[in-house]
C-alpha positions in Angstrom: 84.8 142.0 125.0 86.0 141.2 128.3 86.0 137.9 130.6 83.1 138.3 133.2 83.5 135.1 135.1 84.3 131.4 134.9 82.3 128.8 136.5 83.5 125.2 136.5 82.7 122.0 138.1 84.3 118.5 137.8 86.8 120.1 135.7 90.8 118.9 135.8 91.5 119.4 139.8 88.2 121.0 140.6 85.7 118.5 142.3 83.0 120.9 143.4 81.5 123.9 141.7 83.8 127.0 141.7 82.9 130.4 140.3 85.6 133.4 139.7 84.2 136.7 138.8 86.6 139.0 137.1 86.9 142.6 137.7 86.8 145.1 134.9 90.2 146.2 135.0 92.4 143.6 136.5 92.3 140.4 138.7 95.0 138.8 140.6 94.9 135.4 141.4 97.4 133.9 143.9 98.1 130.6 145.5 100.9 127.7 145.8 101.7 125.2 143.1 99.0 122.9 142.2 96.1 124.7 143.8 94.4 125.2 140.2 95.4 128.6 138.9 96.5 127.3 135.5 93.1 125.3 135.2 91.2 128.6 135.4 93.2 129.6 132.1 92.7 126.1 130.9 88.8 126.6 131.2 88.7 129.8 129.1 90.9 127.9 126.3 88.7 124.6 126.7 85.3 126.4 126.1 86.6 128.5 123.3 88.4 125.7 121.3 87.6 122.2 122.8 91.0 121.4 123.7 94.1 122.6 125.5 97.0 123.7 123.2 99.7 122.8 125.9 99.0 119.4 125.5 99.1 119.3 121.6 100.4 115.8 120.4 101.2 114.4 123.9 100.6 110.9 124.1 101.4 108.2 126.8 100.4 104.6 126.8 97.6 105.3 124.5 96.2 108.3 126.2 95.7 111.8 125.5 94.8 115.2 127.6 91.2 114.3 126.6 91.4 111.3 128.9 92.0 113.7 131.5 90.0 116.9 131.3 87.5 115.8 133.8 87.6 115.0 137.2 89.4 111.7 137.8 90.0 111.4 141.6 88.6 108.8 144.1 85.9 109.5 146.6 82.8 111.4 146.2 82.3 112.0 142.3 81.3 115.6 141.4 77.8 116.8 141.1 78.2 117.7 137.2 81.2 118.1 134.7 81.1 121.4 133.1 82.9 124.6 132.1 81.1 127.9 131.6 82.7 131.3 130.7 80.9 134.7 130.8 81.9 137.4 128.6 80.6 141.0 128.6 80.8 144.1 126.7 78.8 147.2 125.9 75.7 145.0 124.8 75.6 143.0 127.6 76.8 139.5 129.1 77.0 136.4 127.0 77.7 132.9 128.5 79.3 129.9 126.6 79.0 126.6 128.1 80.8 123.2 127.4 80.1 120.0 129.3 81.5 116.4 129.3 79.1 115.2 126.8 77.7 118.6 125.2 79.5 121.2 122.9 78.2 124.7 123.0 75.3 126.1 121.3 76.2 126.8 117.7 74.4 130.0 117.6 76.0 131.1 120.9 79.4 130.1 119.8 79.0 131.8 116.3 78.0 134.9 118.5 81.0 134.8 120.5 83.3 134.2 117.9 81.9 137.4 116.1 82.2 139.5 119.1 85.6 138.4 120.0 87.3 138.8 116.5 86.7 140.5 113.2 85.9 137.7 110.9 86.9 139.6 107.8 90.5 139.8 109.1 91.0 136.9 111.4 93.0 133.8 110.4 91.3 130.5 109.8 90.9 129.6 113.4 90.5 132.7 115.1 89.8 131.4 118.6 92.7 129.2 118.7 94.8 132.0 117.6 93.5 134.3 120.1 94.0 131.7 123.0 97.7 131.5 121.9 98.0 135.5 121.7 95.8 136.2 124.6 96.7 133.3 127.3 100.4 133.7 127.9 101.5 130.6 129.9 104.5 130.2 131.8 105.8 127.1 129.7 105.3 128.8 126.6 106.9 132.4 127.1 109.9 131.0 125.8 108.8 128.4 123.5 106.4 130.7 121.3 109.1 133.6 121.1 112.8 132.9 121.2 112.9 129.1 120.9 110.5 129.5 117.7 112.2 129.0 114.3 112.4 132.2 112.7 109.9 131.1 110.0 107.5 130.1 112.6 107.9 133.2 114.2 107.2 135.4 111.3 104.2 133.0 110.6 102.9 133.9 114.2 103.2 137.5 114.0 101.5 137.6 110.5 98.5 135.5 111.7 98.5 138.0 115.0 98.5 141.0 112.7 95.8 139.5 110.4 97.8 139.6 107.5 96.5 136.7 106.0 94.3 138.0 103.5 96.4 136.9 100.6 96.7 133.2 101.6 93.8 132.7 99.3 95.5 134.2 96.2 98.6 132.7 97.3 96.9 129.1 97.5 95.3 129.8 94.2 98.6 130.9 92.6 100.2 127.6 93.9 97.4 125.4 92.4 98.1 127.2 89.1 101.6 126.4 89.5 100.9 122.6 90.2 98.7 122.6 87.1 101.0 124.3 84.9 103.8 121.8 86.0 101.3 118.8 85.4 100.8 120.3 82.0 104.2 120.6 81.2 105.0 117.1 82.1 102.1 115.8 80.1 103.4 117.9 77.0 107.0 116.6 77.5 105.8 112.9 77.9 103.9 113.5 74.7 107.2 114.8 72.9 109.3 111.9 73.9 106.4 109.3 72.9 105.8 110.9 69.2 109.9 111.1 69.1 109.7 107.2 69.7 107.3 107.0 66.8 109.2 109.0 64.5 112.3 106.6 65.1 109.8 103.5 64.6 108.7 105.0 61.2 112.4 105.9 60.0 113.3 102.2 60.6 110.1 100.7 58.8 111.5 102.9 55.8 114.9 101.5 55.8 113.8 97.8 56.2 111.2 98.2 53.4 113.9 99.7 51.1 116.5 97.2 51.9 114.1 94.4 51.1 113.2 95.4 47.6 114.3 93.0 44.8 115.0 93.8 41.2 112.2 93.4 38.6 114.0 90.8 36.5 114.5 88.6 39.7 110.7 89.0 40.4 109.6 87.8 36.9 111.9 84.9 37.1 110.6 84.0 40.4 106.8 84.4 39.2 107.3 82.1 36.4 108.9 79.2 38.8 106.1 79.7 41.1 103.6 79.3 38.5 105.1 76.2 37.1 105.5 75.1 40.6 101.7 75.5 41.6 100.5 74.4 38.2 98.9 77.7 37.9 100.0 79.4 34.6 97.6 82.3 34.2 97.4 83.3 37.9 98.4 86.9 38.5 101.4 87.4 40.7 99.2 89.1 43.5 97.2 85.7 43.6 100.0 83.4 43.2 101.1 83.3 46.8 98.2 81.0 47.7 98.3 78.2 45.4 102.0 78.1 45.8 101.6 77.7 49.7 99.1 75.0 49.1 101.5 73.3 46.7 104.2 73.7 49.1 102.4 72.0 51.8 101.8 68.9 49.6 105.5 68.7 49.0 106.6 69.0 52.3 104.2 66.0 53.1 105.4 64.1 50.5 109.2 64.8 51.5 108.3 63.8 55.2 107.0 60.3 53.8 110.3 59.9 51.6 112.4 60.5 54.6 110.1 57.8 56.8 110.6 55.4 54.1 114.3 55.9 54.2 114.4 55.9 58.0 112.4 52.4 57.7 114.2 51.0 54.7 116.8 48.9 56.8 114.1 47.7 59.2 111.9 46.7 56.2 114.6 44.8 54.4 115.4 42.8 57.7 111.7 42.0 58.0 111.4 40.7 54.5 114.4 38.6 54.6 113.1 36.9 58.2 109.6 36.2 56.9 110.5 32.6 55.6 112.4 32.0 59.0 109.5 33.1 61.0 107.2 31.0 59.1 109.4 27.9 59.7 109.7 28.8 63.4 105.6 29.0 63.2 105.6 25.6 61.6 107.8 24.1 64.1 105.8 25.4 67.1 102.5 24.1 65.5 104.2 20.5 65.2 105.5 20.7 68.7 102.1 21.7 69.9 100.6 18.6 68.4 102.9 16.4 69.8 102.3 17.7 73.3 98.5 17.2 73.0 99.1 13.6 71.9 101.5 13.0 74.6 98.8 14.6 77.1 96.2 12.2 75.6 98.3 9.2 76.3 98.9 9.9 80.1 94.9 10.0 80.4 94.3 6.1 80.8 90.7 4.6 81.4 92.2 1.9 83.6 93.9 4.3 86.1 92.4 4.8 89.3 90.2 7.7 89.8 91.2 8.4 93.3 94.1 10.8 93.4 97.4 9.7 95.0 97.2 11.7 98.2 93.8 9.9 99.1 95.1 6.6 98.4 98.5 7.1 100.8 96.2 8.7 103.3 94.0 5.5 103.4 97.1 3.2 103.7 98.4 5.2 106.7 95.0 4.7 108.3 95.0 1.1 108.0 98.5 0.9 108.9 97.7 2.9 112.2 94.7 0.4 112.7 97.0 -2.6 112.5 99.2 -1.1 114.9 96.3 -0.3 117.5 95.0 -4.1 116.8 98.3 -5.6 117.9 98.7 -3.5 121.0 95.2 -4.3 122.0 94.9 -7.8 121.1 92.0 -10.0 121.8 89.5 -9.0 124.1 87.8 -12.0 126.0 88.5 -13.9 122.9 86.9 -11.6 120.4 88.3 -9.0 117.9 88.4 -5.5 119.7 86.8 -4.0 116.5 84.1 -6.2 115.4 83.5 -8.5 118.5 83.8 -11.7 116.7 84.6 -14.6 118.8 88.3 -16.2 117.3 91.1 -17.7 118.0 94.7 -16.0 118.5 95.8 -17.6 115.1 92.8 -16.4 113.5 93.3 -12.9 114.8 97.0 -12.8 113.4 95.9 -14.1 109.9 93.3 -11.4 109.7 95.7 -8.8 110.6 98.2 -10.0 108.3 95.8 -9.7 105.5 94.8 -6.2 106.5 98.6 -5.5 106.3 99.1 -6.8 102.9 96.0 -4.6 101.7 97.6 -1.7 103.2 101.0 -2.5 101.2 99.1 -3.0 98.0 97.2 0.2 98.5 100.2 2.4 99.2 102.1 0.8 96.0 98.8 1.9 94.2 99.2 5.5 95.7 102.9 5.5 94.5 101.8 4.4 91.0 99.2 7.2 91.1 101.4 9.7 91.9 104.0 8.9 89.1 101.0 9.1 86.7 99.8 12.4 88.1 103.3 14.0 87.8 103.7 12.6 84.3 100.3 14.2 83.3 101.2 17.7 84.9 104.7 17.7 82.8 102.6 16.7 79.8 100.2 19.7 80.6 103.1 22.0 81.1 104.7 21.1 77.7 101.5 21.5 76.1 100.8 25.0 77.3 104.6 25.8 76.6 103.8 24.7 73.1 100.7 26.7 72.6 102.7 29.8 73.9 105.4 29.3 71.3 102.8 29.0 68.5 101.1 32.5 69.7 104.6 34.0 69.8 105.6 32.9 66.4 102.4 33.9 64.9 102.7 37.4 66.3 106.4 37.9 65.4 105.5 36.6 61.8 102.3 38.8 61.6 104.5 42.0 62.9 107.0 41.5 60.5 104.5 41.0 57.6 102.4 44.2 58.6 105.6 46.3 58.9 106.8 44.9 55.5 103.1 45.7 53.9 102.9 49.4 55.1 106.4 49.9 53.8 105.6 48.6 50.2 102.1 50.5 50.4 104.1 53.8 51.2 106.4 53.0 48.3 103.6 52.4 46.0 101.7 55.7 46.9 104.9 57.3 45.6 104.8 55.6 42.5 107.7 53.3 43.1 107.9 49.8 42.7 108.3 47.4 45.6 112.0 46.5 44.7 112.9 50.2 44.3 116.6 50.6 45.3 117.4 53.0 48.3 119.4 55.2 46.2 116.1 56.4 44.2 114.3 57.3 47.4 117.7 59.5 48.2 117.5 61.2 44.7 113.8 61.8 45.3 114.3 63.3 48.8 117.1 65.4 47.7 115.0 66.9 44.9 112.2 67.6 47.1 114.4 69.5 49.6 115.8 71.4 46.7 112.3 72.4 45.4 111.0 73.4 48.8 114.1 75.6 49.6 113.5 77.2 46.1 109.9 77.8 46.7 110.2 79.5 50.0 113.0 81.8 48.6 110.6 82.6 45.9 107.8 83.3 48.2 110.0 85.6 50.0 110.9 87.5 46.8 107.1 87.4 45.7 106.4 88.9 49.2 108.6 92.1 48.3 105.8 92.8 45.8 104.0 94.4 48.4 107.0 96.5 49.6 106.5 99.2 47.4 102.9 99.7 49.0 104.2 99.3 52.5 107.3 101.8 51.4 104.6 104.6 50.5 102.5 104.1 53.3 105.6 104.0 55.9 106.7 107.3 54.4 103.2 109.1 54.6 103.3 107.8 58.3 106.7 109.2 59.0 105.3 112.5 57.6 102.4 112.3 59.7 104.3 111.5 62.6 106.8 114.6 62.3 103.7 116.9 61.9 102.4 115.6 65.1 105.9 116.0 66.6 106.1 119.5 65.7 102.5 120.1 67.2 103.5 118.5 70.4 106.6 120.5 70.6 104.7 123.6 70.1 102.4 122.6 73.0 105.1 121.8 75.1 106.8 125.3 74.7 103.5 126.9 75.7 103.1 124.8 78.6 106.6 125.5 79.7 105.8 129.4 79.4 102.5 128.9 81.2 104.5 127.3 83.9 106.9 130.0 83.9 103.9 132.6 84.0 102.2 130.9 86.8 105.3 130.5 88.9 106.1 134.2 88.6 102.6 134.9 89.7 102.8 132.8 92.7 106.0 134.5 93.8 104.5 137.9 93.1 101.6 137.0 95.2 103.9 135.9 98.2 106.0 138.8 97.6 102.9 141.3 97.7 101.8 139.7 101.0 105.0 139.9 102.5 105.2 143.5 101.4 101.7 144.4 102.8 103.0 142.7 106.0 106.2 144.8 106.0 104.0 147.9 105.9 102.3 146.7 109.3 105.3 145.6 110.7 106.7 149.3 110.3 104.2 149.9 112.9 104.3 147.1 115.2 108.2 146.7 115.5 108.5 149.8 117.3 106.1 148.6 119.9 108.0 145.6 120.4 111.3 147.6 120.9 109.6 149.6 123.3 108.3 146.9 125.5 111.7 145.5 125.5 113.4 148.6 126.9 110.4 148.9 129.6 110.9 145.4 130.6 114.9 145.8 130.8 115.7 141.9 130.2 119.4 142.7 130.1 121.5 145.4 132.0 124.0 145.9 128.9 121.7 145.2 125.7 119.1 147.6 126.5 117.4 147.6 122.8 116.6 144.8 120.8 116.1 144.6 116.9 113.5 142.9 115.0 114.6 142.3 111.4 112.6 140.7 108.4 114.8 138.9 105.7 113.8 136.8 102.7 111.7 137.6 99.5 109.2 134.7 98.9 109.9 132.9 102.2 110.2 135.3 105.1 111.9 135.2 108.5 111.8 137.0 111.7 115.1 137.3 113.4 115.4 138.7 116.8 119.1 140.2 117.8 120.8 142.4 120.2 124.0 144.3 120.1 126.1 143.5 116.6 123.9 140.7 115.4 123.8 138.5 118.7 120.9 136.0 119.1 119.7 136.3 122.6 118.3 132.7 122.4 121.8 131.7 123.0 122.9 134.6 124.8 120.5 135.4 127.6 119.9 133.7 130.8 116.5 131.8 131.4 115.2 134.8 133.4 116.2 137.2 130.7 114.7 135.0 127.7 111.5 134.9 129.6 111.4 138.8 130.2 112.5 138.9 126.4 109.6 136.4 125.2 107.2 138.5 127.4 107.9 141.8 125.4 107.5 139.8 122.3 104.1 138.2 123.2 102.6 141.0 124.6 103.6 143.2 121.6 101.7 140.3 119.5 98.9 140.5 121.6 98.8 144.2 121.3 99.2 144.0 117.6 96.1 141.9 117.1 94.4 144.3 114.3 91.5 141.6 114.1 90.9 141.1 117.6 88.0 142.6 119.7 88.9 140.6 122.9 90.4 143.2 125.3 91.5 140.7 128.1 95.5 139.5 128.5 95.6 136.3 130.6 99.2 135.7 132.2 99.7 132.3 133.9 102.5 132.8 136.3 104.6 135.0 134.0 107.4 135.8 136.3 109.0 132.4 137.1 112.9 132.9 137.2 112.5 136.6 136.8 114.3 138.6 139.5 112.3 141.2 141.6 113.9 144.2 139.7 112.2 143.2 136.2 109.1 142.1 138.1 108.5 145.8 139.1 109.3 146.6 135.3 106.5 144.0 134.2 104.2 145.7 136.8 104.4 148.9 135.4 103.9 147.5 131.7 100.7 146.0 132.9 99.8 149.1 134.9 100.1 150.9 131.5 97.8 148.3 129.6 95.2 148.9 132.3 95.5 152.4 132.0 94.6 152.0 128.2 91.7 149.9 128.9 92.7 146.5 128.5 91.6 143.9 131.2 94.7 142.1 133.0 94.3 138.7 134.5 97.4 137.3 136.0 98.1 134.2 138.4 101.2 134.5 140.4 102.4 132.0 143.1 104.2 134.5 145.5 101.8 136.2 147.7 104.2 139.3 148.0 104.1 139.6 144.0 100.5 139.5 144.0 100.5 142.3 146.8 102.7 144.3 144.5 100.8 143.7 141.4 97.5 144.9 143.3 99.4 148.1 144.5 100.9 149.0 141.1 97.9 148.4 138.8 95.8 151.6 138.9 92.2 151.2 140.2 89.8 154.1 139.4 86.6 153.1 141.0 85.6 150.5 143.4 84.7 147.0 141.3 87.7 147.8 138.9 90.1 145.3 140.6 89.8 142.2 142.6 92.4 139.7 144.2 91.1 135.9 144.5 93.1 133.2 146.6 92.9 129.6 145.6 94.1 126.7 147.8 93.2 123.1 148.5 89.4 122.7 149.8 88.4 120.4 152.7 88.2 117.4 150.3 91.8 117.9 149.2 90.3 119.4 145.6 91.1 122.9 144.4 88.7 125.6 145.8 88.5 129.3 146.1 89.6 130.5 149.6 89.0 134.3 149.3 87.9 136.8 147.3 88.5 140.3 148.0 87.3 143.8 146.0 90.4 146.1 145.7 89.7 149.6 146.8 91.1 152.7 144.8 94.0 154.7 146.8 92.8 158.0 148.5 93.3 161.1 146.2 94.0 163.4 148.9 95.8 162.4 152.3 95.0 165.8 154.2 91.5 167.3 154.1 90.8 170.9 155.4 87.6 171.3 157.5 85.2 173.8 156.2 85.3 176.0 159.4 89.2 176.3 159.4 89.2 177.4 155.7 86.7 179.9 156.4 88.6 181.1 159.6 91.8 181.3 157.7 
């Protein structure tokens, strides 16, 4: 398969539709920086993979390359946005198209994938690997060769050679190792858990043995408990229940005795105070009767019914009237209030009479106030006397109730009312001793079950140890399986590495030959590619006596060395059917001398039937490549010049078909040849 053309519109820096047709042998693209040379290679990769690997993982302000795949300039917008790449082989052309909103046709995409790679040998993502190996970019020449870590460099070469058929077996072996490790971990955890169970069983046996009691002690205990519970015929196995019932009764009795002892002093004091409290009640009742009588004495039927305040107010009003009358005097020989004709003496006599009445009324108000005060005092004394009666009755009732309850509790325990306190102390001590004895005897009685518990614990220990033996056996088998799985995994990786080593034996000489032809360094004419590692493999590049060119060579020398490595990787793609090599400005920082060597190497690739598409910035270099690369017939080679179009976007400025050189410089005319 070869590239036939690239047709794009609205992609990256191309506003208008541009189509580049590629010659069968080689096509040289030239143009200064920024005119869209790299976009042509981007278009090929984008159609095949849907992305651009040179921007993998690049982000800025939340944006990625996906935001800049299509035309983002101002002014007139593109008429369409698409990328179309044509391929051709002996069966004819095939086209793959990807637009802004549509992916390629799945059937066509699968057909192109099958034509570009051998699916039985290709890696998991063949088109991505093809783009990495066949599109050699300026910015990736050193990055994908000398700057790679040795393990990554080995992985790149392994995928390029198609030596990944063992990956499935390695993955399966890795899964087996993981499963075996999980099984070993589970078996080890089981052994640890059962070991803990064995320890628990052993402790139970020791506890049961230490709690066993002599038979004679048990017999005496049973007799005491029978006497305590009042169950002389009950068997020892059934004795615990009645004994605990009686134990609860004795405990309750002890609580009552202790309560009596606690209340003994208060009850004695209350009993002694009962006569005194009765006397206080009698005195309060007598005082209440006297207060009631005094209150009745202060309620006189002859007393004025009007309150003192009303009488005093009326007296004040009369005084005010007298004062006003004197100020006004007679009005036209008549009283100012009643308009009665009278003399001055008569008027003065009336005023004196009213004044005397006001004086008598004020005196009556004072006497009424004294009577009211005396009555209120009698009411207060009566109320206080009634309150004293209630308090005395309450105190007497409380004392009598306390004494009665105390005596009832004494009687409930079969004590006399006048039983001395010492008898209660003796009863409490006897009950406590009885409780301690019964509790101890119950613990001893519980040891009768320890024989059964001991036998059960011994059987449990035997069963647990048998389980431990089986778990240890499973753990051993799991460890053995893990070791076997790890050995299988290492063997799979080792076999894959040995398979690749056999392929490298054919490829590494090609790398060394390309290095010698490109001649990156004037002193170190040869480079060695060595593979080390058993399970994890590393590809090391060195010159001279173990020197690393990554840190020794200049930028131009490193690029030339990287070109040799990447070209050898491309040529070594055993699973690739794509005969095209795309080089995006591969000679930056490379001097003219080595540029000539690169042209010779590319000429050899063209002679072997590979298609070369190379983009360069320098027109003189483009001229050199056009002259150096072989052209067998017309249509085999082409030169394309890119530049800015009239609207400022990238455009194709010139396209020229290169002609093959003349085979003979001097042609002899037929007549001259005959005359000779």
